[in-house]
C-alpha positions as CSV (number, residue, x, y, z in Angstrom):
1,X,-24.7,-11.2,3.2
2,X,-26.0,-14.6,4.3
3,X,-24.2,-15.8,7.3
4,X,-25.9,-19.1,8.1
5,X,-29.2,-20.9,8.0
6,X,-31.3,-20.8,11.1
7,X,-34.7,-22.1,12.2
8,X,-37.4,-19.4,12.2
9,X,-41.0,-19.9,13.2
10,X,-43.6,-19.0,10.6
11,X,-47.0,-17.6,11.3
12,X,-48.4,-21.0,12.3
13,X,-45.5,-21.6,14.7
14,X,-43.7,-24.0,12.3
15,X,-40.2,-23.6,11.3
16,X,-39.7,-21.9,7.9
17,X,-37.2,-23.7,5.7
18,X,-35.7,-20.6,4.1
19,X,-34.6,-18.4,7.1
20,X,-31.2,-16.8,6.9
21,X,-29.3,-14.8,9.4
22,X,-28.5,-11.5,7.7
23,X,-27.3,-9.5,10.7
24,X,-25.7,-11.4,13.6
25,X,-26.2,-9.8,17.0
26,X,-23.3,-7.7,18.2
27,X,-23.8,-8.8,21.7
28,X,-26.3,-10.5,24.0
29,X,-28.7,-7.6,24.1
30,X,-29.2,-7.3,20.4
31,X,-31.8,-9.0,18.2
32,X,-31.1,-11.7,15.7
33,X,-32.2,-10.4,12.3
34,X,-33.1,-13.0,9.6
35,X,-34.5,-13.1,6.2
36,X,-37.5,-15.5,6.0
37,X,-40.9,-16.1,4.2
38,X,-44.4,-15.2,5.4
39,X,-47.4,-16.1,3.2
40,X,-45.2,-16.3,0.1
41,X,-43.4,-12.9,0.7
42,X,-39.8,-12.3,1.7
43,X,-39.6,-10.6,5.0
44,X,-37.1,-9.6,7.6
45,X,-37.7,-10.8,11.2
46,X,-36.1,-9.0,14.1
47,X,-36.1,-11.5,16.9
48,X,-35.3,-11.1,20.6
49,X,-36.6,-14.5,21.6
50,X,-33.1,-15.9,22.1
51,X,-32.1,-13.2,24.6
52,X,-32.4,-13.6,28.3
53,X,-35.8,-12.9,29.9
54,X,-34.4,-9.8,31.5
55,X,-33.2,-8.3,28.2
56,X,-36.4,-9.3,26.5
57,X,-38.6,-7.6,29.2
58,X,-36.6,-4.4,29.7
59,X,-35.2,-3.8,26.2
60,X,-36.3,-6.1,23.5
61,X,-40.1,-5.8,23.8
62,X,-40.2,-2.0,24.3
63,X,-37.8,-1.6,21.4
64,X,-40.0,-3.7,19.1
65,X,-43.2,-1.9,20.2
66,X,-41.5,1.4,19.4
67,X,-40.5,0.2,16.0
68,X,-43.9,-1.1,15.3
69,X,-45.5,2.2,16.3
70,X,-43.0,4.1,14.0
71,X,-43.8,2.0,11.0
72,X,-47.5,2.3,11.6
73,X,-47.2,6.1,11.8
74,X,-45.1,6.2,8.6
75,X,-47.2,3.7,6.6
76,X,-47.6,4.8,3.0
77,X,-44.5,7.0,2.8
78,X,-42.4,6.0,-0.2
79,X,-39.1,4.7,1.1
80,X,-40.4,3.2,4.3
81,X,-40.7,-0.6,4.2
82,X,-44.1,-2.2,4.9
83,X,-44.4,-3.6,8.4
84,X,-46.5,-6.7,9.1
85,X,-46.5,-6.1,12.9
86,X,-45.5,-8.0,15.9
87,X,-45.3,-11.8,15.9
88,X,-45.8,-12.7,19.5
89,X,-44.0,-10.5,21.9
90,X,-40.4,-10.9,20.8
91,X,-40.5,-10.7,17.0
92,X,-41.2,-8.0,14.5
93,X,-41.9,-8.7,10.8
94,X,-40.9,-6.2,8.2
95,X,-40.9,-6.2,4.3
96,X,-37.6,-7.4,2.9
97,X,-36.0,-4.8,0.6
98,X,-33.2,-6.3,-1.6
99,X,-30.4,-3.9,-2.1
100,X,-27.1,-2.5,-0.6
101,X,-26.5,-0.5,2.5
102,X,-25.3,3.0,1.9
103,X,-22.3,2.1,4.1
104,X,-21.1,-0.5,1.5
105,X,-20.5,2.3,-1.2
106,X,-17.2,4.1,-1.6
107,X,-17.0,7.9,-1.2
108,X,-17.8,9.6,-4.5
109,X,-19.7,6.7,-5.8
110,X,-23.2,7.7,-4.8
111,X,-25.5,10.0,-6.8
112,X,-26.7,13.3,-5.2
113,X,-30.2,12.1,-5.9
114,X,-29.9,9.5,-3.1
115,X,-29.4,12.1,-0.5
116,X,-32.2,14.2,-1.9
117,X,-34.5,11.1,-1.4
118,X,-33.1,10.7,2.2
119,X,-34.0,14.2,2.9
120,X,-37.5,13.8,1.4
121,X,-38.3,10.7,3.5
122,X,-36.9,12.4,6.7
123,X,-39.0,15.4,6.0
124,X,-42.2,13.2,5.5
125,X,-41.4,11.4,8.8
126,X,-41.0,14.6,10.7
127,X,-44.3,15.9,9.3
128,X,-45.9,12.8,10.9
129,X,-44.2,13.5,14.2
130,X,-41.5,10.8,14.0
131,X,-37.8,11.4,14.5
132,X,-35.5,8.6,13.6
133,X,-32.7,9.5,16.2
134,X,-30.3,7.0,14.7
135,X,-29.9,7.8,11.0
136,X,-26.6,6.5,9.6
137,X,-25.3,4.5,6.6
138,X,-26.2,1.1,7.9
139,X,-29.9,2.1,8.1
140,X,-30.2,3.2,4.5
141,X,-30.8,0.7,1.7
142,X,-30.3,1.5,-2.0
143,X,-32.0,-0.9,-4.4
144,X,-30.7,-1.9,-7.8
145,X,-33.2,0.5,-9.4
146,X,-31.9,3.4,-7.3
147,X,-34.7,3.5,-4.8
148,X,-33.9,4.6,-1.3
149,X,-35.3,3.0,1.9
150,X,-34.8,3.9,5.5
151,X,-35.0,1.2,8.1
152,X,-34.5,0.6,11.8
153,X,-36.6,2.7,14.2
154,X,-35.3,1.3,17.5
155,X,-34.5,4.8,18.8
156,X,-37.4,6.7,17.3
157,X,-39.1,9.4,19.2
158,X,-42.6,10.7,18.8
159,X,-44.3,14.1,19.0
160,X,-47.5,14.2,20.9
161,X,-48.5,17.2,19.0
162,X,-47.1,17.5,15.5
163,X,-47.6,21.3,15.5
164,X,-45.7,21.6,18.8
165,X,-43.3,18.6,18.9
166,X,-41.5,19.6,22.1
167,X,-37.8,20.4,22.7
168,X,-36.6,16.8,22.9
169,X,-38.3,15.7,19.7
170,X,-37.1,18.9,17.9
171,X,-33.5,18.2,18.9
172,X,-33.8,14.6,17.5
173,X,-35.3,15.9,14.3
174,X,-32.4,18.3,14.0
175,X,-30.1,15.3,14.7
176,X,-31.8,13.5,11.7
177,X,-31.1,16.5,9.4
178,X,-27.5,16.9,10.6
179,X,-26.9,13.2,10.1
180,X,-28.2,13.4,6.5
181,X,-26.1,16.4,5.8
182,X,-23.0,14.7,7.1
183,X,-23.6,11.7,4.9
184,X,-24.2,13.9,1.9
185,X,-20.9,15.8,2.5
186,X,-19.0,12.5,3.1
187,X,-20.1,10.8,0.0
188,X,-20.2,13.8,-2.3
189,X,-16.8,14.9,-1.0
190,X,-18.1,18.2,0.3
191,X,-17.2,20.2,3.4
192,X,-18.6,18.9,6.6
193,X,-21.7,20.8,7.8
194,X,-21.6,23.0,10.9
195,X,-24.6,23.0,13.2
196,X,-25.7,26.1,15.0
197,X,-27.9,27.0,18.0
198,X,-28.8,24.8,20.9
199,X,-28.4,21.6,18.9
200,X,-25.0,22.7,17.7
201,X,-23.8,23.2,21.2
202,X,-25.2,19.9,22.5
203,X,-23.9,18.1,19.4
204,X,-20.3,19.4,19.8
205,X,-20.4,18.6,23.5
206,X,-21.4,15.0,22.8
207,X,-18.7,14.7,20.2
208,X,-16.2,16.0,22.7
209,X,-17.2,13.5,25.3
210,X,-16.8,10.6,22.8
211,X,-13.3,11.9,21.9
212,X,-12.3,11.9,25.5
213,X,-13.6,8.4,26.1
214,X,-11.7,7.2,23.0
215,X,-8.5,8.7,24.3
216,X,-8.9,7.0,27.7
217,X,-9.4,3.6,26.0
218,X,-6.0,4.0,24.2
């Protein structure tokens, strides 16, 4: 959804004429996300340049570097947009994928094959040592042709050794799988999945803390 037109520097530092805000920042720590053009191609620009210097240094730039690293490791996987790299220190340029976010669909209106593709992309990412850590309905795009793309790697974690990813990365990989299973169950009207083992214990503990905080707010 187009919110408003904004000025967006192109690769030569000039202002591109067709830049549109497609995701307004939720707060002062979040990036401005715009659709723009680079060398004749439609792209998405994640831009922290309007944030305060403190936010840019401590959060924005590390987040963009993490995303750029994730996209580089996942390059060539079907369902991962092409990344054109960092533009300066405060902007990341990514291929624009036209389509709808999974979250805009009603329950029962999404084909099972969509979730099969999500599982395949997640499996390929894990095989390269990358865990998403933040897989949800606003990070999954479905195109008009039924193609599935995963976006947003701000919370990605990386395995130093793919064969032995370590406890933390394994837990985030299990979180990815659980999130995918929950979305499948939600949209296909299936029973909610139940996680077991250490991940299951930690996941239920975290959900319990969130429930407590919600009760305190009300």
